[in-house]
N, C-alpha and C positions, 0 to 999 in steps of 0.2 A: 039513802040512794045517792049515786054519783051521776054527774051529767058529763057525757062525752063532748068532744069538739063538734060533733054533728048535731048536738041538741038531744041525743037519745040518752035517757036516764037508765042506769042499771045499778044493781046492788053489789056492794063489795064483799058480800058473804058467799062462800062456796067452798066445797071439798074440804070441809072441816077446818077452815081458816078464814081469818078476816083480813082483807088486803086493801091497801091503797096503793097507788102507782107512783113511782119516783120517776121524774123525767131524766132521760139519759144524759142531758147536757148539764145536769146539776153536779157540781164537784165539791160543794160545801159539805161539812160534816153533818150527818144526819141528826135530827132531833125527834124525840118521842112525841107523837101526837095521839089523840084520842081516835081509835080506828072506827068508831061508831058514829062519829059526827058527820053531818052532811056537808058537802061542798057546794059552792056556787061557782058560776062561770068564771073562769080565770085560770091561775096557775094551778098545776096538780099539787096534791099534798106533798110534803117533803120527804116521806119515806115509805117503804113497803112494810106491811105488818104481817106476821104470821104467828100461829100458835106455837108454843114451845115444842121442839122436836120436829116440826114440819119444815120441809124445804121452802125456800123463798120462791114465790111463784112468779111467773113471767106471763103477764097478760098483754093482749093486743087491745089498746084503748080504742073506743068508739067503733069497734067491729071493722077496722081498716087493716088488720093483720100486720100492723107495724109493731115490730118487736122492740120491747124495752129491755135494757141491760139486766142481766141476772147473774148474781154472784155464785149461784149453786150450779154444778155441772148438769143438773137435770131440770127441765123446764116444763111448765104447762102453758100452752098457748091458747088464748081465746079465738075461736073461729067466728066468722061472720054469719052467725045463725040468727034466726028471727027472735028466738027467745033469749033474753039477756042472761039468764041463769044457766044456760047450756054451754058447756065447753068441753073440749076433748083433751085429755092429757096425751102429750107427745113426749116420749122419753128420748133424749138425744144427748150426745157428748158435746160438751163445750169445746171450742177449738183448742184451748190449752190442754185439756185432757186428752184430746185426740193426738196432739203432737207428742205428748209423753209416751202414749201407747205405741205410736209408730216408731219412736226412737228405741224402744225396748226390743224391737224385732231384729235389730242389727247384731252382728257377731261381735259381742263385747262383753267384758266381765265388769264394766263400770258400775252396773246396778247392784252388784253383789261381790262379796270378797273372792279373791282368787282361791281356786280349789286346791286341795292337796293332791300329791301324786296318787294317793290311794283313791281319790274321788274321780279321777280321770279313767274312764273305762274304754275309751276308743282312741286309737292312734293311727295316724296316716303318715306316709313318707313320700317326699317328692324331690325332684330336681328342678331348680330354676335354670332354664336354659339361656345362657348368655352368649351372644356372638361378639367376638372382640372387633367389631366394626368401629368406625370413628364418626359419630359417638357409638358407644355399645347399644346393641339391640337385645331385646328379651322376647322369647316366644311365649305367648299366651294361647290357651285353647278355650273354645266355647263348647260347653257341654251339651250333648243332644238330650235335652230333657225339657219339661214344661217351662222351667225358669230360664233355660238357655244362658246361664251365667257364665261370665269370663273368669278365668283363674289360672293357676299354675298346675301343671300335671302332678298328680299325686294319687296314692291309693293305699290299701292295707297290706300289711306283710302277710305272706303265706308261711305255713308252718316251717319252722327252722330258718327263716330268712332274717338276716340282720337289717337294721334300718336302711343302710346304704344300698344293700343289694335289692331290697324292695323298691327303693326310690329309682334305681337304674332300670329295673324291670318295668316299672310302671311307665316311665318316660318312653321306653322303646315301644311298649304295647300301644300307647296312646298316640305317639307322633312318629315312630320309626327311627327316631334318633337314639344313637348309642353313646352314652357319656363315658368318657375315659379320663378326662382332665377336670379337676375340681379346684375351687378357690380356697386357700387356707384362711382360717379365721384371723383377722388382723391382730386380735389379742394374743394369738399363739405364735406370731410371726416375729422375727428379729427386727430390730430398728436399724436406721442408717441408710446410706446410699444404696446398699445391695438388697434392700428390702424386696424390691420387685422380683428379684431372682427366686425368692422363696414364696412367691404367690401361688404357684401351681403345684398340685398334688396328683399323684395317680391314685387309683381306687384303693391300692394296698396301703398307701400312706395316710389316708384320711382318718382322723381321730373322730369318731362318731359322737363323742361327748363335746368336743370343742369346736369342730369344724362344720357343725350344723346350725341353722337358724331356727330358733324355737319360736313357733307361732303362739299367739295369745289363746289360751283355752277358751273354748265357748261351748254352749249347749246346742246339741244337734237335734232339731225337732223331728227329724226323720227316724231317729233311734230313741224314742221315748224321752227326748229332752236330756239325755245323759251328757256328761262332760266329754269333750273331745279335744285332742291336742295334735298339732301337726308339726313335723320337723322337715326342714328343707336343706339341701345341699346345693351350692352354686356350681352348676356344670359350665365348663368353658368350651366354646366351639370356634372354629376358624371363621374368618369374615366372609369366606366364600360360600358358606352354608345358606345364609338368608338369600344371597345372590342367585342361588340355584332354584329358589322359589319352591313350588309345589312338588317338583321332582325329587327334592331332598327329604320330603316328608311322606309318611305313609300312615294316614289317620285311621284310627280304630272306628269303624263305621258305626258300631253299636253304641258307642259312648261320646264320640267327638264329632260335633257339627263342622267346625272349621278351626283353623289356627292362623296366627298372624304374628309376624316379627314387628315389634314396636320399639320406638326409643323409650328410655326408662320413665320419663315423665308421662308420656302417653299411656305406657302400660299401668302405671299406678292409677291413673284416672279410669282406665278401661276395666279394671278388676271390680266385680260386682260387690264383693264383700270387703269390709274394712281389714279383715285379717290379711287378705291378699295384697291390699294396698300397702300395709305395713311391711310385708315380707319384701315387696319390690323396693321400698325405700331403704330398708336394711341392706339389701343387695347393693343398691347404689352407694351406700356408705362404705361397704366393704371394697368396692371397685375403686372409690376415690382414695381410700387409704393406701392403695397400691399404684395411685396415678394412672389408673386404667379407665376412668371416667371424668 
């Protein structure tokens, strides 16, 4: 029998295991003790005991519902019941386990290896609308959905469409903007003082392999968790487009809640998903390479 701080004695046996309770403030290395011995008033025994294969148990001493530390992510907590041998198992995730589970929901391939091209079953294409203001601004849209996430306009290609053609169409359908000028990839541009002159491309001059920004592949939970990949082209617009405000936009009522021109740093923070934030940062790097940001 063990005696709690309030003078109530109770047995350390229960649920197929023998337990003593370790105080939370003890940081010394645990030592084996006989789990069947009786304790007297004073410090708690130095360690928890459990049978082999059983999780360490988490008891509330002296029926006070005070939680003791528990190394196992699942715990059994003693309730303030009249009979000392009655307790209710409560299964819950430990804080550390919860944080790991939450981190795995983001759009990222950090938890597993990057998929091959054959593994990617879904593709979307979009245009990153950039107005050449000072400093440059970028248009983000908020989807009309339960999540109402913020991101870059994009969508699937229709039959016979090239990636760039699909991206231009999706931008026009969702925002009313028609992209005709695009930013060349810095890696494909010449170097030297005249580099800025080679920054802009027409649609016919765009190399879809080199002049697109490839997003990080991720699993799409809305399509059986299959791999998805997005490609974005940086579209350039005059500075007077954001100044025109809502009159320059024609939002797709079925899919778009609202749209907003933002500076690049704010746009990166506004994006709901990590993939969108990375695309905005890559766009900023491209603009800086041409002294446009």
